[in-house]
One Martini backbone bead per residue (centre of mass of N, CA, C, O) as a GRO file, in nm:
protein
  386
    1MET     BB    1  -0.226  -0.162  -0.948
    2ILE     BB    2  -0.572  -0.144  -0.976
    3ARG     BB    3  -0.745  -0.262  -1.268
    4ARG     BB    4  -1.056  -0.232  -1.440
    5PHE     BB    5  -1.244  -0.428  -1.668
    6GLY     BB    6  -1.361  -0.632  -1.863
    7PRO     BB    7  -1.418  -0.917  -1.967
    8LEU     BB    8  -1.300  -1.199  -2.062
    9ALA     BB    9  -1.110  -1.260  -2.308
   10SER     BB   10  -1.121  -1.469  -2.603
   11ILE     BB   11  -0.838  -1.409  -2.650
   12ALA     BB   12  -0.504  -1.502  -2.746
   13VAL     BB   13  -0.181  -1.394  -2.671
   14THR     BB   14   0.097  -1.454  -2.866
   15CYS     BB   15   0.407  -1.480  -2.854
   16ALA     BB   16   0.660  -1.424  -3.030
   17THR     BB   17   0.816  -1.594  -3.284
   18VAL     BB   18   1.127  -1.755  -3.242
   19ILE     BB   19   1.439  -1.860  -3.238
   20ALA     BB   20   1.553  -2.107  -3.053
   21THR     BB   21   1.763  -2.163  -2.791
   22PRO     BB   22   1.947  -2.347  -2.612
   23ALA     BB   23   1.943  -2.471  -2.308
   24ARG     BB   24   2.081  -2.449  -2.028
   25ALA     BB   25   2.159  -2.641  -1.759
   26ASP     BB   26   2.058  -2.406  -1.543
   27GLU     BB   27   1.789  -2.423  -1.673
   28ALA     BB   28   1.471  -2.450  -1.690
   29LYS     BB   29   1.212  -2.691  -1.739
   30LEU     BB   30   0.959  -2.658  -1.974
   31PRO     BB   31   0.691  -2.668  -2.123
   32ALA     BB   32   0.571  -2.610  -2.439
   33THR     BB   33   0.317  -2.485  -2.278
   34LEU     BB   34   0.162  -2.172  -2.166
   35ALA     BB   35  -0.063  -1.998  -1.933
   36PHE     BB   36  -0.153  -1.660  -1.888
   37THR     BB   37  -0.273  -1.414  -1.675
   38ALA     BB   38  -0.398  -1.068  -1.711
   39TYR     BB   39  -0.425  -0.779  -1.766
   40ASP     BB   40  -0.497  -0.568  -1.984
   41THR     BB   41  -0.418  -0.443  -2.264
   42GLY     BB   42  -0.130  -0.226  -2.187
   43THR     BB   43  -0.058  -0.301  -1.923
   44ALA     BB   44   0.182  -0.375  -1.706
   45GLY     BB   45   0.102  -0.671  -1.659
   46PHE     BB   46   0.088  -0.755  -1.955
   47ASN     BB   47   0.370  -0.664  -2.052
   48ILE     BB   48   0.529  -0.845  -1.856
   49ALA     BB   49   0.411  -1.115  -1.945
   50VAL     BB   50   0.518  -1.095  -2.236
   51ALA     BB   51   0.818  -1.069  -2.170
   52VAL     BB   52   0.840  -1.342  -2.025
   53GLY     BB   53   0.730  -1.513  -2.257
   54LYS     BB   54   0.950  -1.444  -2.465
   55MET     BB   55   1.182  -1.558  -2.305
   56MET     BB   56   1.074  -1.852  -2.306
   57LYS     BB   57   1.096  -1.878  -2.612
   58ASP     BB   58   1.393  -1.798  -2.663
   59LYS     BB   59   1.532  -1.995  -2.425
   60LEU     BB   60   1.292  -2.258  -2.396
   61ALA     BB   61   1.068  -2.323  -2.612
   62THR     BB   62   0.806  -2.165  -2.488
   63ASP     BB   63   0.475  -2.123  -2.523
   64VAL     BB   64   0.294  -1.816  -2.452
   65ARG     BB   65  -0.017  -1.735  -2.322
   66VAL     BB   66  -0.190  -1.422  -2.300
   67LEU     BB   67  -0.471  -1.349  -2.088
   68PRO     BB   68  -0.696  -1.112  -2.087
   69ALA     BB   69  -0.837  -0.958  -1.784
   70GLY     BB   70  -1.077  -0.750  -1.605
   71ASN     BB   71  -1.048  -0.929  -1.335
   72ASP     BB   72  -0.982  -1.126  -1.070
   73VAL     BB   73  -1.176  -1.356  -1.139
   74ALA     BB   74  -1.087  -1.386  -1.439
   75ARG     BB   75  -0.786  -1.456  -1.367
   76LEU     BB   76  -0.845  -1.713  -1.172
   77ALA     BB   77  -1.030  -1.919  -1.312
   78PRO     BB   78  -0.818  -2.061  -1.504
   79LEU     BB   79  -0.635  -2.150  -1.268
   80ARG     BB   80  -0.840  -2.322  -1.109
   81ALA     BB   81  -0.906  -2.504  -1.378
   82GLY     BB   82  -0.613  -2.548  -1.536
   83ARG     BB   83  -0.579  -2.337  -1.798
   84ALA     BB   84  -0.362  -2.210  -1.610
   85GLN     BB   85  -0.028  -2.140  -1.451
   86LEU     BB   86  -0.063  -1.812  -1.432
   87ALA     BB   87  -0.113  -1.503  -1.240
   88TRP     BB   88  -0.128  -1.159  -1.291
   89MET     BB   89  -0.142  -0.966  -0.999
   90GLY     BB   90  -0.260  -0.803  -0.720
   91SER     BB   91  -0.432  -0.740  -0.432
   92GLY     BB   92  -0.629  -0.979  -0.508
   93THR     BB   93  -0.465  -1.201  -0.380
   94TYR     BB   94  -0.542  -1.129  -0.090
   95PHE     BB   95  -0.855  -1.132  -0.114
   96ALA     BB   96  -0.864  -1.429  -0.193
   97GLN     BB   97  -0.733  -1.552   0.054
   98GLU     BB   98  -0.957  -1.410   0.254
   99GLY     BB   99  -1.253  -1.406   0.138
  100VAL     BB  100  -1.320  -1.120  -0.003
  101PHE     BB  101  -1.557  -0.978  -0.145
  102GLU     BB  102  -1.584  -1.152  -0.430
  103PHE     BB  103  -1.458  -1.401  -0.241
  104GLY     BB  104  -1.734  -1.423  -0.050
  105ALA     BB  105  -1.865  -1.603  -0.233
  106LYS     BB  106  -1.985  -1.917  -0.289
  107GLU     BB  107  -1.783  -1.973  -0.543
  108TRP     BB  108  -1.529  -1.932  -0.344
  109GLY     BB  109  -1.348  -1.819  -0.123
  110PRO     BB  110  -1.073  -1.905   0.013
  111GLN     BB  111  -0.751  -1.895  -0.142
  112PRO     BB  112  -0.455  -2.098  -0.216
  113LEU     BB  113  -0.235  -1.871  -0.261
  114GLN     BB  114   0.080  -1.810  -0.439
  115ILE     BB  115   0.417  -1.721  -0.484
  116THR     BB  116   0.689  -1.632  -0.685
  117LEU     BB  117   0.692  -1.337  -0.815
  118SER     BB  118   0.752  -0.975  -0.786
  119VAL     BB  119   0.679  -0.621  -0.819
  120VAL     BB  120   0.929  -0.360  -0.735
  121ASP     BB  121   0.979  -0.030  -0.795
  122CYS     BB  122   1.018   0.323  -0.824
  123ASN     BB  123   0.728   0.335  -0.754
  124GLY     BB  124   0.425   0.451  -0.634
  125SER     BB  125   0.122   0.409  -0.416
  126SER     BB  126  -0.152   0.646  -0.420
  127LEU     BB  127  -0.274   0.964  -0.365
  128GLY     BB  128  -0.371   1.173  -0.595
  129VAL     BB  129  -0.351   1.540  -0.594
  130ALA     BB  130  -0.470   1.828  -0.648
  131LYS     BB  131  -0.291   2.118  -0.625
  132ASP     BB  132  -0.561   2.314  -0.583
  133ALA     BB  133  -0.672   2.177  -0.298
  134GLY     BB  134  -0.468   2.232  -0.045
  135VAL     BB  135  -0.283   1.975  -0.014
  136LYS     BB  136  -0.010   1.842   0.196
  137GLU     BB  137  -0.161   1.629   0.366
  138ILE     BB  138  -0.359   1.366   0.434
  139LYS     BB  139  -0.535   1.518   0.655
  140ASP     BB  140  -0.635   1.742   0.434
  141LEU     BB  141  -0.879   1.549   0.318
  142ARG     BB  142  -1.077   1.666   0.479
  143GLY     BB  143  -1.373   1.714   0.286
  144LYS     BB  144  -1.285   1.582   0.043
  145ARG     BB  145  -1.263   1.445  -0.282
  146VAL     BB  146  -1.296   1.090  -0.332
  147GLY     BB  147  -1.229   0.832  -0.535
  148PHE     BB  148  -1.441   0.587  -0.684
  149VAL     BB  149  -1.505   0.248  -0.807
  150VAL     BB  150  -1.726   0.069  -0.951
  151GLY     BB  151  -1.659  -0.266  -0.877
  152SER     BB  152  -1.370  -0.177  -0.700
  153PRO     BB  153  -1.275  -0.270  -0.397
  154ALA     BB  154  -0.966  -0.250  -0.409
  155LEU     BB  155  -0.939   0.048  -0.484
  156ASN     BB  156  -1.102   0.152  -0.238
  157GLN     BB  157  -0.925   0.026  -0.017
  158ASN     BB  158  -0.677   0.183  -0.089
  159ALA     BB  159  -0.786   0.463  -0.021
  160LEU     BB  160  -0.850   0.399   0.276
  161GLY     BB  161  -0.560   0.335   0.357
  162ILE     BB  162  -0.445   0.618   0.305
  163ILE     BB  163  -0.633   0.796   0.488
  164ALA     BB  164  -0.545   0.653   0.755
  165PHE     BB  165  -0.283   0.808   0.790
  166GLY     BB  166  -0.477   1.076   0.862
  167ASP     BB  167  -0.712   0.972   1.047
  168LEU     BB  168  -0.921   0.858   0.828
  169THR     BB  169  -1.240   0.811   0.690
  170GLN     BB  170  -1.507   0.787   0.490
  171LYS     BB  171  -1.665   1.008   0.669
  172ASP     BB  172  -1.429   1.244   0.611
  173VAL     BB  173  -1.525   1.219   0.314
  174LYS     BB  174  -1.604   1.260  -0.034
  175ILE     BB  175  -1.761   1.039  -0.227
  176VAL     BB  176  -1.677   0.962  -0.572
  177GLU     BB  177  -1.826   0.802  -0.838
  178PHE     BB  178  -1.703   0.573  -1.091
  179ALA     BB  179  -1.685   0.359  -1.372
  180SER     BB  180  -1.364   0.414  -1.376
  181TYR     BB  181  -1.038   0.476  -1.363
  182GLY     BB  182  -1.023   0.681  -1.593
  183ALA     BB  183  -1.267   0.854  -1.499
  184MET     BB  184  -1.148   0.941  -1.231
  185TRP     BB  185  -0.899   1.097  -1.348
  186LYS     BB  186  -1.072   1.282  -1.522
  187GLY     BB  187  -1.218   1.408  -1.277
  188LEU     BB  188  -0.967   1.553  -1.169
  189VAL     BB  189  -0.923   1.738  -1.415
  190ASN     BB  190  -1.247   1.838  -1.402
  191ASN     BB  191  -1.326   1.893  -1.093
  192ASP     BB  192  -1.485   1.624  -0.951
  193VAL     BB  193  -1.214   1.569  -0.796
  194ASP     BB  194  -0.921   1.551  -0.569
  195ALA     BB  195  -0.879   1.227  -0.549
  196ALA     BB  196  -0.664   0.948  -0.665
  197PHE     BB  197  -0.587   0.629  -0.719
  198GLY     BB  198  -0.233   0.536  -0.780
  199THR     BB  199   0.030   0.524  -0.979
  200THR     BB  200   0.302   0.722  -1.068
  201ILE     BB  201   0.311   0.569  -1.374
  202THR     BB  202   0.049   0.650  -1.467
  203GLY     BB  203  -0.090   0.815  -1.725
  204PRO     BB  204  -0.313   0.992  -1.577
  205ALA     BB  205  -0.109   1.137  -1.392
  206LYS     BB  206   0.036   1.293  -1.611
  207GLU     BB  207  -0.211   1.443  -1.710
  208ALA     BB  208  -0.265   1.587  -1.438
  209GLU     BB  209   0.002   1.739  -1.416
  210ASN     BB  210  -0.058   1.894  -1.707
  211SER     BB  211  -0.278   2.031  -1.589
  212PRO     BB  212  -0.418   2.305  -1.436
  213ARG     BB  213  -0.419   2.161  -1.150
  214GLY     BB  214  -0.238   1.941  -1.105
  215LEU     BB  215   0.010   1.745  -0.897
  216ILE     BB  216   0.021   1.545  -0.595
  217TRP     BB  217   0.203   1.358  -0.326
  218PRO     BB  218   0.130   1.297  -0.029
  219PRO     BB  219   0.308   1.221   0.227
  220MET     BB  220   0.436   0.907   0.409
  221PRO     BB  221   0.600   0.896   0.670
  222HIS     BB  222   0.796   0.635   0.793
  223ALA     BB  223   0.823   0.738   1.104
  224ASP     BB  224   0.506   0.709   1.130
  225LYS     BB  225   0.388   0.452   1.305
  226ALA     BB  226   0.091   0.512   1.368
  227ALA     BB  227   0.000   0.558   1.076
  228TRP     BB  228   0.090   0.271   0.973
  229GLU     BB  229  -0.100   0.112   1.156
  230ARG     BB  230  -0.357   0.217   1.026
  231VAL     BB  231  -0.308   0.112   0.744
  232LYS     BB  232  -0.274  -0.197   0.818
  233LYS     BB  233  -0.578  -0.231   0.914
  234VAL     BB  234  -0.687  -0.179   0.610
  235ALA     BB  235  -0.390  -0.227   0.435
  236PRO     BB  236  -0.149  -0.473   0.472
  237PHE     BB  237  -0.013  -0.458   0.172
  238PHE     BB  238   0.128  -0.214   0.262
  239ASN     BB  239   0.438  -0.031   0.211
  240PRO     BB  240   0.697   0.137   0.255
  241HIS     BB  241   0.807   0.386  -0.002
  242MET     BB  242   1.049   0.507  -0.227
  243SER     BB  243   0.970   0.747  -0.453
  244THR     BB  244   1.141   0.819  -0.793
  245CYS     BB  245   0.889   0.793  -0.999
  246GLY     BB  246   0.698   0.995  -1.207
  247ALA     BB  247   0.459   1.184  -1.143
  248ALA     BB  248   0.541   1.452  -0.959
  249HIS     BB  249   0.865   1.438  -1.000
  250GLN     BB  250   1.190   1.506  -0.883
  251PRO     BB  251   1.500   1.500  -0.931
  252GLY     BB  252   1.638   1.389  -0.629
  253LYS     BB  253   1.317   1.372  -0.500
  254PRO     BB  254   1.196   1.181  -0.297
  255ILE     BB  255   0.898   0.998  -0.188
  256GLU     BB  256   0.713   0.920   0.088
  257LEU     BB  257   0.543   0.619   0.044
  258SER     BB  258   0.360   0.366  -0.110
  259ASN     BB  259   0.344  -0.005  -0.156
  260TYR     BB  260   0.299  -0.286  -0.380
  261PRO     BB  261   0.295  -0.559  -0.540
  262TYR     BB  262   0.328  -0.508  -0.908
  263PRO     BB  263   0.302  -0.775  -1.031
  264ILE     BB  264   0.179  -1.107  -0.940
  265ALA     BB  265   0.304  -1.427  -0.955
  266THR     BB  266   0.042  -1.658  -0.950
  267VAL     BB  267  -0.055  -1.947  -0.755
  268TYR     BB  268  -0.128  -2.263  -0.650
  269ALA     BB  269  -0.065  -2.486  -0.399
  270THR     BB  270  -0.148  -2.743  -0.594
  271GLN     BB  271   0.083  -2.703  -0.760
  272PRO     BB  272   0.355  -2.820  -0.892
  273ALA     BB  273   0.672  -2.775  -0.782
  274ASP     BB  274   0.833  -2.817  -1.048
  275GLN     BB  275   0.683  -2.608  -1.217
  276VAL     BB  276   0.725  -2.358  -1.035
  277HIS     BB  277   1.027  -2.374  -1.033
  278ALA     BB  278   1.071  -2.338  -1.340
  279ILE     BB  279   0.940  -2.062  -1.367
  280THR     BB  280   1.107  -1.909  -1.153
  281LYS     BB  281   1.391  -1.973  -1.260
  282ALA     BB  282   1.355  -1.846  -1.539
  283MET     BB  283   1.324  -1.554  -1.426
  284ILE     BB  284   1.598  -1.543  -1.280
  285VAL     BB  285   1.814  -1.638  -1.495
  286ASN     BB  286   1.660  -1.439  -1.735
  287TYR     BB  287   1.642  -1.134  -1.652
  288ASP     BB  288   1.824  -0.982  -1.871
  289VAL     BB  289   1.628  -1.042  -2.115
  290TYR     BB  290   1.349  -0.874  -1.986
  291LYS     BB  291   1.393  -0.608  -1.805
  292ASP     BB  292   1.369  -0.400  -2.081
  293SER     BB  293   1.072  -0.485  -2.220
  294ALA     BB  294   0.918  -0.347  -1.963
  295PRO     BB  295   0.764  -0.160  -1.759
  296GLY     BB  296   0.885  -0.283  -1.441
  297ALA     BB  297   1.061  -0.549  -1.488
  298THR     BB  298   1.299  -0.480  -1.294
  299GLY     BB  299   1.119  -0.567  -1.031
  300LEU     BB  300   1.207  -0.893  -1.062
  301ALA     BB  301   1.437  -0.896  -0.899
  302VAL     BB  302   1.557  -1.107  -0.662
  303LYS     BB  303   1.687  -0.880  -0.463
  304THR     BB  304   1.375  -0.722  -0.452
  305GLN     BB  305   1.206  -0.901  -0.293
  306THR     BB  306   0.905  -0.956  -0.111
  307MET     BB  307   0.922  -1.171   0.156
  308LYS     BB  308   0.717  -1.008   0.377
  309TRP     BB  309   0.413  -1.056   0.322
  310VAL     BB  310   0.056  -1.171   0.287
  311VAL     BB  311   0.170  -1.396   0.090
  312PRO     BB  312   0.284  -1.690   0.008
  313PHE     BB  313   0.518  -1.902  -0.098
  314HIS     BB  314   0.601  -2.141  -0.305
  315PRO     BB  315   0.796  -2.416  -0.280
  316GLY     BB  316   0.914  -2.384  -0.570
  317ALA     BB  317   1.010  -2.090  -0.522
  318VAL     BB  318   1.184  -2.137  -0.277
  319LYS     BB  319   1.393  -2.310  -0.419
  320ALA     BB  320   1.483  -2.087  -0.618
  321LEU     BB  321   1.569  -1.883  -0.397
  322GLN     BB  322   1.777  -2.060  -0.263
  323GLU     BB  323   1.959  -2.093  -0.519
  324ALA     BB  324   1.990  -1.761  -0.513
  325GLY     BB  325   2.032  -1.666  -0.205
  326GLN     BB  326   1.702  -1.563  -0.114
  327TRP     BB  327   1.680  -1.731   0.178
  328SER     BB  328   1.556  -1.740   0.505
  329PRO     BB  329   1.458  -1.835   0.814
  330GLU     BB  330   1.266  -1.592   0.840
  331ASP     BB  331   1.112  -1.640   0.581
  332GLN     BB  332   1.006  -1.921   0.660
  333ALA     BB  333   0.847  -1.838   0.913
  334HIS     BB  334   0.657  -1.645   0.768
  335ASN     BB  335   0.543  -1.849   0.566
  336ASP     BB  336   0.425  -2.053   0.767
  337ALA     BB  337   0.219  -1.853   0.890
  338LEU     BB  338   0.057  -1.807   0.623
  339ILE     BB  339  -0.023  -2.103   0.579
  340LYS     BB  340  -0.179  -2.122   0.846
  341ARG     BB  341  -0.390  -1.907   0.771
  342GLN     BB  342  -0.511  -2.061   0.532
  343ALA     BB  343  -0.610  -2.300   0.706
  344VAL     BB  344  -0.806  -2.139   0.883
  345LEU     BB  345  -0.985  -2.032   0.651
  346ALA     BB  346  -1.064  -2.307   0.528
  347ALA     BB  347  -1.202  -2.419   0.783
  348ALA     BB  348  -1.412  -2.193   0.814
  349TRP     BB  349  -1.550  -2.240   0.541
  350LYS     BB  350  -1.634  -2.536   0.581
  351ASP     BB  351  -1.808  -2.485   0.833
  352TYR     BB  352  -1.998  -2.266   0.719
  353THR     BB  353  -2.107  -2.414   0.448
  354ALA     BB  354  -2.263  -2.653   0.588
  355SER     BB  355  -2.488  -2.403   0.715
  356ALA     BB  356  -2.560  -2.187   0.517
  357PRO     BB  357  -2.717  -1.939   0.391
  358SER     BB  358  -2.879  -1.868   0.080
  359GLY     BB  359  -2.857  -1.584   0.084
  360ASP     BB  360  -2.638  -1.360  -0.023
  361LYS     BB  361  -2.622  -1.159   0.212
  362GLU     BB  362  -2.632  -1.365   0.444
  363PHE     BB  363  -2.381  -1.515   0.359
  364VAL     BB  364  -2.174  -1.282   0.380
  365ASP     BB  365  -2.234  -1.198   0.672
  366GLY     BB  366  -2.170  -1.473   0.797
  367TRP     BB  367  -1.878  -1.498   0.693
  368THR     BB  368  -1.761  -1.247   0.821
  369ALA     BB  369  -1.806  -1.349   1.112
  370ALA     BB  370  -1.660  -1.627   1.090
  371ARG     BB  371  -1.386  -1.521   1.007
  372ALA     BB  372  -1.333  -1.337   1.254
  373ALA     BB  373  -1.356  -1.564   1.468
  374ALA     BB  374  -1.128  -1.750   1.364
  375LEU     BB  375  -0.895  -1.540   1.387
  376GLN     BB  376  -0.931  -1.477   1.685
  377LYS     BB  377  -0.883  -1.769   1.789
  378ALA     BB  378  -0.589  -1.769   1.635
  379LYS     BB  379  -0.452  -1.492   1.678
  380MET     BB  380  -0.542  -1.319   1.420
  381PRO     BB  381  -0.570  -1.091   1.199
  382ASN     BB  382  -0.810  -0.975   0.999
  383GLY     BB  383  -0.651  -0.736   0.786
  384PHE     BB  384  -0.911  -0.542   0.785
  385ALA     BB  385  -1.155  -0.320   0.743
  386GLN     BB  386  -1.514  -0.395   0.761
   0.00000   0.00000   0.00000
């Protein structure tokens, strides 16, 4: 899930130094030092980044600095500048590729981001709803209070994607804005809002479950194809997912929900294939070393990777996946189509910025229209409701 925090921290958290063991012949060769960016200290993304970094120190004698950053722009800026080699991202990876929200600004535009590995675990990501709100299905949220977080368009887009399952739009619910993710979930406990987006394993969801209001996750039946088509039009990064763990779950009673990869080990297409291959292979070969070191890290298993998502894999990662026997011709065809989409977006941005208006609002409005036109011409979906 997407969590937003303060500005990029100035400190670098260095993984614990231990006595390194010699690398096996089949293990990837990494440089002496690497820098990763991740969500803020204590989040799942940060903890997984540290676990992977410690593995690289233990097994491959590579020191990894994990830089906590408060938002998607802050996580990607060091990667774009070459000061970091990997960013652990969420759905912001997709928004950056598409050049929307904060990435629709003059300083950014569509980014040629690509994937190495990503995490999908036992948890789901959806709207948690106060049990006393009388909501049984997503459509029952009509007229209810749904939380938004100021300055977090990805979080808010996630919420809109979920309510689309119930054939609802922003106009059908009462939006209540909060200053932060934590404040939004606290608002659910305090009866200031009825629904908040989050992952089932987030701490605030557990707190809500144990509060007097209680908590439920209204199901999103996977067989309802029409409902899922509506979700995909607003938030195409969501996939049907059987959630089996987290707050408001009973043992042996999975809930049909949604999810998307988080965190996503993200790189730029321009990064050297041999370096990306080494990083990816290190995570694959040494999975058993770090899989129990942080909640959610088991979701990096190579056999559970989301091969056909909305952002392509890097060629270096593809090579590592092929070596692990986890890449098919169908995966390659899907990947090629996504890389073609990135080329269409890059060309549209280049054409648009050659004579774009100077005003910030006019610039974004013009780019939104130019982007939509370019995708329509290429017979590609816009990707989400604008």
